[in-house]
C-alpha atoms as one frame of an Amber mdcrd trajectory, in Angstrom:
protein
   0.784  45.205  -9.930   1.889  44.469 -13.491  -0.765  43.542 -16.041  -0.132
  40.347 -17.933  -1.158  40.381 -21.573  -1.194  37.402 -23.910   0.681  37.190
 -27.177  -1.563  38.564 -29.936  -3.809  36.034 -31.644  -1.986  34.107 -34.355
   1.455  35.035 -32.988   2.758  31.946 -31.214   6.518  32.023 -31.761   8.901
  33.235 -29.075  11.451  35.944 -29.919  14.855  34.851 -31.249  17.330  33.796
 -28.573  20.466  35.927 -28.749  23.614  34.837 -26.926  25.164  37.985 -25.436
  28.628  36.904 -24.346  29.399  39.552 -21.740  31.674  39.719 -18.694  31.165
  41.805 -15.571  33.244  43.113 -12.719  36.586  41.724 -13.804  39.489  43.438
 -12.075  37.176  45.464  -9.833  36.820  44.684  -6.144  33.167  44.207  -5.207
  31.896  46.162  -2.200  30.702  43.960   0.631  27.239  45.577   0.530  27.249
  46.144  -3.200  23.445  46.609  -3.426  23.340  50.297  -2.589  24.940  49.745
   0.817  21.940  47.635   1.894  22.929  44.415   3.719  19.427  42.922   3.298
  19.274  43.340  -0.484  22.903  42.244  -0.778  22.223  39.070   1.215  19.153
  38.201  -0.872  20.889  38.627  -4.223  24.033  36.866  -3.020  21.875  33.958
  -1.843  20.222  33.780  -5.270  23.535  33.911  -7.090  24.967  31.127  -4.933
  22.405  28.723  -6.429  22.887  29.572 -10.101  26.016  27.677 -11.173  24.796
  24.279  -9.992  21.179  25.034 -10.837  21.986  26.014 -14.390  23.924  22.772
 -14.846  20.676  20.946 -14.028  18.766  23.109 -16.506  21.210  22.196 -19.249
  21.145  18.482 -18.427  17.352  18.390 -18.321  16.776  19.857 -21.791  19.661
  17.883 -23.302  18.016  14.681 -22.069  15.034  15.287 -24.387  16.400  17.270
 -27.315  16.702  14.292 -29.694  13.653  14.151 -31.934  12.442  17.649 -31.110
  11.334  19.888 -34.014  14.198  21.816 -35.688  13.153  25.178 -34.226  13.076
  23.784 -30.697  16.445  22.096 -31.238  17.921  25.448 -32.241  16.341  27.112
 -29.208  17.757  24.405 -26.919  21.247  25.012 -28.336  20.949  28.756 -27.736
  19.465  28.137 -24.265  22.479  25.990 -23.355  24.926  28.628 -24.582  23.169
  31.329 -22.584  23.126  29.187 -19.446  26.834  28.389 -19.789  27.560  32.119
 -19.875  25.296  32.729 -16.883  27.146  30.040 -14.955  30.510  31.632 -15.739
  29.394  35.101 -14.678  27.748  33.983 -11.456  30.820  31.958 -10.545  32.767
  35.217 -10.934  30.127  37.093  -8.918  30.259  34.472  -6.153  34.051  34.637
  -6.059  33.794  38.407  -5.659  31.346  37.939  -2.771  33.819  35.529  -1.170
  36.629  38.051  -1.645  34.396  40.649   0.031  34.375  38.435   3.112  31.391
  36.078   2.761  31.732  32.319   3.258  29.447  30.700   0.672  30.560  27.100
   1.210  27.651  25.902   3.335  25.124  27.363   0.905  26.857  25.663  -2.011
  26.936  22.336  -0.135  23.178  22.513   0.520  22.451  23.317  -3.122  24.625
  20.379  -4.175  22.768  18.029  -1.793  19.342  19.189  -2.995  20.274  18.758
  -6.638  21.659  15.300  -5.914  18.126  14.367  -4.818  16.767  15.642  -8.123
  19.304  13.643 -10.129  18.158  10.477  -8.336  14.786  10.896 -10.043  13.985
  10.121 -13.713  14.865  12.741 -16.354  11.205  13.784 -16.633  11.479  14.980
 -13.026  14.648  16.934 -13.857  12.732  18.705 -16.594   9.699  19.429 -14.395
  11.985  20.934 -11.743  13.788  22.966 -14.394  10.481  24.198 -15.812   9.342
  25.375 -12.379  12.628  27.114 -11.602  12.717  28.705 -15.051   9.308  30.184
 -14.270  10.782  31.625 -11.079  13.742  33.114 -12.937  11.449  34.584 -15.607
   9.240  36.145 -12.924  12.263  37.620 -11.151  13.621  38.847 -14.483  10.373
  40.631 -15.331  10.297  42.214 -11.878  13.906  43.417 -12.021  13.542  44.943
 -15.485  10.206  46.643 -14.870  11.295  47.972 -11.468  14.900  49.161 -11.887
  14.776  50.651  -8.399  15.778  47.185  -7.134  19.306  48.200  -8.125  19.158
  51.856  -7.150  22.582  52.827  -5.868  24.040  49.400  -6.622  27.524  48.921
  -8.048  27.200  49.471 -11.789  28.871  46.242 -12.895  26.868  44.074 -10.504
  23.569  45.741 -11.398  24.344  45.281 -15.085  25.055  41.590 -14.514  21.581
  41.101 -13.094  19.948  43.093 -15.912  21.806  41.062 -18.558  20.853  37.809
 -16.885  17.236  38.941 -16.582  16.931  39.767 -20.271  18.205  36.358 -21.325
  15.958  34.585 -18.824  12.948  36.288 -20.389  14.198  35.497 -23.867  14.483
  31.747 -23.275  11.675  31.369 -20.741   9.642  29.079 -22.990  12.382  26.601
 -23.922  12.134  24.239 -20.943   8.334  24.387 -21.118   8.272  23.570 -24.840
  10.740  20.750 -24.215   8.389  19.472 -21.505   5.427  19.568 -23.897   7.447
  17.503 -26.365   8.760  15.073 -23.742   5.255  14.471 -22.317   3.383  14.476
 -25.627   2.078  10.949 -24.926   0.831  11.850 -21.441  -2.751  12.778 -20.670
  -3.406  16.458 -20.001  -4.343  15.558 -16.415  -1.065  13.728 -15.746   0.976
  16.524 -17.310  -0.817  19.180 -15.231  -0.649  17.141 -12.016   3.092  16.446
 -12.230   4.075  20.007 -13.127   1.759  21.494 -10.477   2.828  19.215  -7.622
   6.484  19.831  -8.400   5.933  23.583  -8.557   4.419  23.499  -5.064   7.378
  21.481  -3.752   9.914  23.702  -5.508   8.223  26.869  -4.241   8.354  25.737
  -0.624  11.987  24.666  -0.902  13.060  27.709  -2.888  11.625  30.248  -0.453
  12.669  28.318   2.655  16.249  27.748   1.543  16.850  31.176   0.023  15.537
  32.805   3.210  17.835  30.609   5.293  20.784  31.337   3.004  20.222  35.097
   3.155  19.878  34.952   6.944  23.176  33.045   7.140  24.932  35.701   5.100
  23.450  38.427   7.307  24.757  36.573  10.353  28.226  36.913   8.852  27.616
  40.678   9.033  26.667  40.373  12.689  22.955  40.817  11.917  21.120  37.962
  13.624  17.763  36.904  15.050  14.822  39.195  14.333  17.228  41.990  13.402
  17.818  39.862  10.297  14.510  38.022   9.877  12.225  41.025  10.295  13.862
  43.264   7.659  14.291  40.292   5.313  10.592  39.391   5.540   9.685  43.042
   4.953  12.064  43.197   1.975  10.388  40.154   0.387   6.742  40.779   1.306
   6.483  44.475   2.180   8.756  46.912   0.358   9.969  46.394  -2.311   8.059
  43.114  -1.857   9.683  40.984  -4.524   7.797  37.794  -3.615   4.499  39.643
  -3.144   4.764  41.149  -6.606   5.458  37.738  -8.154   2.352  36.099  -6.733
  -0.071  36.727  -9.658   2.447  35.378 -12.185   3.166  32.412  -9.908  -0.556
  31.566  -9.781  -0.783  31.667 -13.576   1.461  28.577 -13.751  -1.450  26.423
 -12.544  -4.017  27.673 -15.063  -5.197  25.418 -17.927  -3.500  26.488 -21.127
  -0.579  28.123 -19.333   2.491  28.868 -21.418   5.349  31.204 -20.428   4.748
  33.319 -23.511   1.125  33.977 -22.576   2.805  36.956 -20.921   4.380  38.806
 -23.810   7.131  40.883 -22.250   9.490  40.812 -25.211   9.470  44.624 -25.179
  11.792  44.428 -22.171  14.321  42.585 -24.344  14.198  45.212 -27.085  14.523
  48.028 -24.563  17.629  46.447 -23.031  19.236  45.720 -26.405  18.654  49.271
 -27.637  20.042  50.792 -24.441  23.076  48.514 -24.519  23.727  49.290 -28.174
  23.481  53.021 -27.428  25.877  52.685 -24.494  28.471  50.921 -26.659  28.459
  53.698 -29.259  28.883  56.636 -26.856
């Protein structure tokens, strides 16, 4: 279990947000089971990727709705956040096309994501932002897990593994932007109302996220002829047992409900520096 350490006393600013405009897997055919030949891991990551293009559009809309009047530093962070999310959308659209070319039909998953987000857009913009804040916490938790446990991509296609590492680094880098936007947008709310709304929505989002991603992954496995408990059992073990992605996230998920929570209470900026130094070294070889 990873220890979570706060930012040192007196150090409250997040690291700079760097837009790394990279492209992955162009002109290379993606293997059907690109995640080390494992259909379970492949289905889980494909199910995650299927949600990103539409989800990231919501993230952008939610922070844009409240950026007017924010402090200059937060405005600059929102601009960088939007640029990063646009790039993530582009790359996951390419990833999803490659999965389709490998033989997967992603249309039903995309239609469900579209329908769920339509429900969000029917709510006031404060609800958009609360949903975004909860999902950004999920992406930051996944990002931390993927970067601290590189074995998730052991044997995976190099380009696809690098896509997920790149995305993870930028999710960590901008993990406080939606939350800081929320603090600004709800500055006239009581602390109780702010906590209640964000906590209730996190519980709703958690239930929907796990339920729908499990269903999506099971659907993709069915397209491989893996059905029933031959699919559900290994998928549950993958998420809860070994490697146990969801199990490992639980402590960080709980922290969201604590008084005084802020994404940067967990200072994992070292993961950003490690990635940037490795990438810089790789470019100069």
